[in-house]
N, C-alpha and C positions, 0 to 999 in steps of 0.2 A: 967218748962221753964217760964221765965218772960213774962208778957203779951205783952209788947213792942215788944219782939223778935218773939212771936208767931204771932203778927199782921203783922210784917214785912215778915215772912215766908209765911204767908197766902197770902199777896199781890204778892209776887214773884211767888208763886205757880199759882196764878190767871193769872198772865201775861204769864206764861209758857203755861197754858192750853188754854188761848184765842189766843195766837199767833199760836201754834201748831195745835190747833182745826181749825184755819183759813186756814191752809194749805190744809185741806180737801175740800175746796172750790176753790182751785187753779186749773186753767186749766192744763191739761196734755200736754206738748209740747213733741216733738219728743223724743222718749224713751231714757232716760238717761243710759249711760252705765258706768260700773266700770271696769277697767282692761279687757275691751272687752266683758263683760257680760252685756246683756240688762237688765235693770230694767223693772218692771211690772207696769202698771197703772190699778188698780182695780176700777170700778165703784160701789159705795155703793148705790147710788140711782141716780136720774136724776140730782141732784145738787152736790153730794159729790163723791169724788174719793180719792184713797191713792196710793202713789208711794211707792214701795217696791223694793229695789235693790236686785240683784240675790244673793248676799253674805249672805243674811238673812237666807237662808235655810241651807247653810253650817255651819253657827254659830250655829243654833239651833240644827242641827243634832250632832254637837260636844258636845253641852251642854247636850243632851239627851244620848249621848255615849262618855263621856270624856275619856274613855280608848283608843280612837283612837288617843289621844295626845301622846301616848306612842309607836306609830307605826312609822315606817320610812316613811319619806316624807310627813307627815301630813302638810297640807298647813298653818294652823294657830298654829303650834307648838311653835313658838316663842312668842306667847301671851296667854299663858295658864291661867293667872289669870282672864282675861276678860271672857273666856269661862266658868271658874269655878264660877265666880260671877254670870253669866247668869244661871248656873245650880242651884246654892244655891236659888236664888230668884225664878227661875222657879218652882222649887220643892215646895217652900212656897205657890206660887199662885195655883199650882195643888192641894195640900192638903186642903187649906183654901177655895177652890172653890168647894169642893167635893159636896155640896148640889145642885150645879147648872150644874153638868157634863152633865146630860141629856139634858138640855137646850142648852149648848154649842155644844154638838154633833149634835143636831137637826139643829142648825144655820150653822154649817159646811156642813152637808148634803145637806141643801137647798142653800148653795152658794158654789157650787162645784168649782167655778172659783177662790175663794179666796185661795191663797198659793198653786197654783196647783202643784208646784215642790215638796210638802210634800210627794207626793206618791213616789218619787224617793228616799226618804230618811225614809221610814216608819220603825218605830221601835216599836211603841206601838199603841196608838190610835190617831185620829185627836184632841181630847180633850187635851191629854197629850202635844202633840206638840204645840197647840195653847196657852196653859198655859205658855210654855216656851217663846213664842212670847211676851205675855204680861209681863213676867218677864223682858225680855230685854227692854221692853218700860219703865218699871218702872225705871231701870238703867239710861235710857236716861233722864228721869225726874230728877233723883238725880244729874246727871252730869250738867244739865242746872240750876238747883237750886244752886248748888255750885258756878257756874260761875257768877250768879247774886250776890250772897252774896260776892264773892271775888271782883267783879267789885265795889261794894258799899264801901267795906273796903279800897280799893286802892284809890278811889276818896276822901274819907274822910281822909285818911292818908296824901295825897299829896296836898289837897286844903281845907281841914276843912270840917265841916258839910255843907250838901248841902243847897244852899241858895235860890233856885228858884222853890220851890214847888214841891210836890209829883208827880203831874200830868206829869210835864216836865220830871223829872228823869225816871218816868215809861215809857215814850215814848222812851227815849234813850235806856233803856233795851229792849223795844219791838222791836225796829229797830235792836238792836244787835242780838236778837233772830231770827228775820225773815229773817236772812242772807240765801243765797242759800244753804249752807251747812246743815243748820237745816232744811230747806224746803225739801231737797232731803232725808235726813237721819234720821230725828226724828222718822218716822213711820216705819224704817227699823232697822235691827239688824246689826250694824256696829260700828266701832271705830272713826268715822270721827268727832263726836261731842267732842272728846278730842282735836281737832285742836282749839276749842274755849277755852277749859279749860287750856291747856298747857301754853300759853303766860301769862294768868292771874295769874296762880299759880306761875310762874317764877317771876312776878313782886311782888307778895305778899310775897314771900320768901325773895327777896331782901329787902323789907320794914321790915320784922321781924328781919333782921340782922342789918340794918342800923339805923332804928329808935327805934325799940323795944329791940334791942340788945340781942337777943336770946343767951343764954349760950352755952357753948361748948357741954354739954350733950344733950341739945335740938337739936343742929345741927346734932349730931350723929344719933339721932332718925329721923330727917327729911332726912338724907342721906339714911337710911334704908327704910324709907317710899317712897322715890322717886325711890329707887331701885325696890321696889315692883310694882310701877306704871309703871316701864319700862316693866314689864311683862304683862301689860295691852295694852300698846302702845308705839312704839319706839320714838315718838316725845317727851316724857318726858325726853329724853336726853338733851333738851334745857335748863332744869332747873339746870343742873350740873355746867356749867360755871358761872351761876348766884350765886349759893351757894358759890362756891370757890372764885369767884372774889369779891363778896360783903364782904365776910369774911376777906380777905386779906386787902381789902380797909379799912374796919372798924378798923382792927387791927393798921393799919398805922395812920389813922386819929385820933383815939382815944388815941394814944400813948401807946398802949399795945402790940405793935409789940414785939414778942419774938424771932425774927430771925428764926432760924432753927426749933424752937418749932412750930411756926406758919405754916411753910411749911409741917411739919410732920402731923400736924392736918388736913391740906389741903389734904394731901395724904391719910389719914385715911377716909376723906369724900369720896374721890373718890373709895377707896377700899370697903367701906360700900355701896356706891351706886351700884356698879357692883356685890356685894356679892349675892343677890337673883338670878340674872341671872346666875352666875357661878355655884351656887348650882343646879339649875335646869338643866343646861348643863351637869354637872357632874353626876347627877342622870340618866339623859338619856344615858349617856355614860357608866354607870354601868350595863345598861340593853341592851347594844350593839346597841344603837340608836344614830346616830349623828343628832343633832338638824338641822332642816330644816328651813331656813330663806328665804323665796322668795325675800325679799327686797335685800338681798346680792347675792343669787345665781342666780336669774332670772333678776332682775332689776339692779343689779351692783350699787346699790346706795352708793355713795362715793367712791366705789371701782374703779368706771370708771376712776378716776384720775389716780391711779397707772397703770390701763390697758393701758390708752393712753400715759402715759409717757414711758412706756416700747415700745410702737409702734412709738414713736416719733411724734405723731399726736395730742398732747394735745392742742396746741393753736387753732388749726382748730376746734376741738370738743368743746373746751371751748366757742368759739364764738357761735356756734351752740346751745349749751346749754344755753347760756346767753340769746339768742333770745327766746328759749323755755320758759325760766323763765319769760321773760318779757310779753310773750303772755298768761302766766297763771294768770295774775293779773287783769283779767276782773271783778271778783267778789268783787274787792275793790272799784269799782265805786262809790257806795253809801256813805261809809265812807269818801273817798276823797272828794267828792262833798260837804258833810256836812261841813268839814274843810274848804273848799274854801268859802262857803256861810257865815260861821261864820267870817272868816278873812275879807271878803268884808263888812259884816255888821258892824264889829268893826271899820274898816276904814272910812266907810261913817258916822257912828254915833259918831266917835271920842272918843270911850270908852278908859279908862285907862287900862293899862296892869299890875297893881300892885296887887299881891296876898294880900288878906286880912287876912292871917294867917302866921305862922312863920315855916311851915313844911319845906320850903326850907332851912333853917339854918342848918338842919341835913346834915352832909357831904355826898355827893354822891346821896342823895335822888332825887334831881331835874333832875339828868341825868339818873336815873334808867330806866324809861321807854324807853328813847332813846337807852340805852345800849341793853335792851331786843329786841327792834325793829330792831337794826343793827344786833344783833346775829341771830335773826330769818331770816332776809333777807339773810344773808351769808349762814345759814343752808340750806334753800330751793334752793338758788341759786347754791350751789355746789352739791346738792343732787344727781342730774343725772336722775331723774324721775320727771316729771313735770305734774301737774294737778291743775286746779283751786281750787279744794277741799283742796289741801295742802297748797297752797300759801295764802289761805284765813285764815290762822293763824295770818296774819297781821291784819286783820279786828278788832279783839277786841282791839289791841293796839292803832289803829287809833280812835276807839270809845272812849277810855280812854282819849287820848289827846284832843278830842273834848269835853268831859265832864269837863276836868280840865280847859280848856280855858273858858268855859261857867261859871264855879263856881269861877272865879276870883273875881267876885263881884255880889251883888244882882242886877239882871236886873230889868228894869222897866216894867210895865204891858204891854205896846205895844210890847216890845221886846219878852217877855214870850209868848204872843199870836201868834207873828210871828213864833217862833221856834216851838210852839205846832203845828201850821198848816204845817210847813216844815216837821217835823218829822212824823206827821200823813200821809202826802203825800208819804214820802219814805216808811213808814210802808205797806200801800196798794199797793205801786208799787212792793215791794219785794214779797208780797203775790200773787198778780195777774198777774205779768209780767214775761215773761221768763228771767232769768238772763242774763246780758250782758256777752259776752265772745269774745275774739279775734281770738280764734282758736277752732273749734268745736272738732278736734281731741284731742287737749290738754285738753279741758273742760271735754270730755268724757273719759279721761284716767283713 
């Protein structure tokens, strides 16, 4: 690996560890709940504590007993690859940590309050279970590292090299990572960190198509890759319209539109995208198991539209769900305020608004972030199940817009100092203050 790239990854890992390590010093507010299950706040010492959501135990149990995924009505059956990734990394941690197993076991015996629900799902030893927990934490680190790398690539592609110093950019990344979703879920085993990754990946796929002009074969591979990610988390569905839409747009603008052939390729992208999920569903069917997806069966996500149309009550429930969606936007407070502060500063200081690079000359590139933003809003608006942790997928997009506006020109030293102070303030706000929410019940959904 080139030294420059290694240095960048080391910096991003440092940002991840500093930010997520700071969460251990955050006060525990009223126990956070996920789908009705209360999270636990464990005191590590007088100053440090960790919040672990209740789903942690179920995911680890499945990773230690993956055969449960092949049984009827298994709760996480629609997300098998996340469970299997945890199993693969967890086993690696277990065998590599073999010389330290006695110390880990002693730690768990001396800290009986740590992961108390483990005893409800006991399959081997506490050490075995704990190693799987560490394995899932490693996956969380990998997810966040990919997020930071994508964020930097997006900013570079849309506004050129960063012009305002490493410290300022690092603070933007730190504020992104200190978001309430990361605060609640980094030390837990859950898929909510994908809510940060999904919009960033969607934008980057659009860049690959519009700017880097990825070939058809590469797009086929991307389609399959996204289909595999769909078996990690359902929100990766957001990347499909970006893939197909950007492909058709690029074909038209580049003068390579082949009519029905382009439409056929688009259809193939869709088929390849859903192929891994289809294979998994058919495999379960072959062993007489109908896949259980609680998002559809219990929470009627998107299906509520058909339900209410049949009952002729769509408009009434659409209005109620619109209000619920609006009440789930509290965690967007910080990125929205950052955008307002920047716009006010720009107006007061009379800064120009001309980009210093030519990336906007690429057809569609300037509107790509806006497209993904609108798509994400519509997706979670019509979802039918509302929680701040889901709507927070908009936060990375707002932070991208903030970084792009800031990178339009090289700022003067007073401006850089001002924004360093602003970002530092919001970073500590995210760490030590209870997140803003408009509805406790929706926030805790």
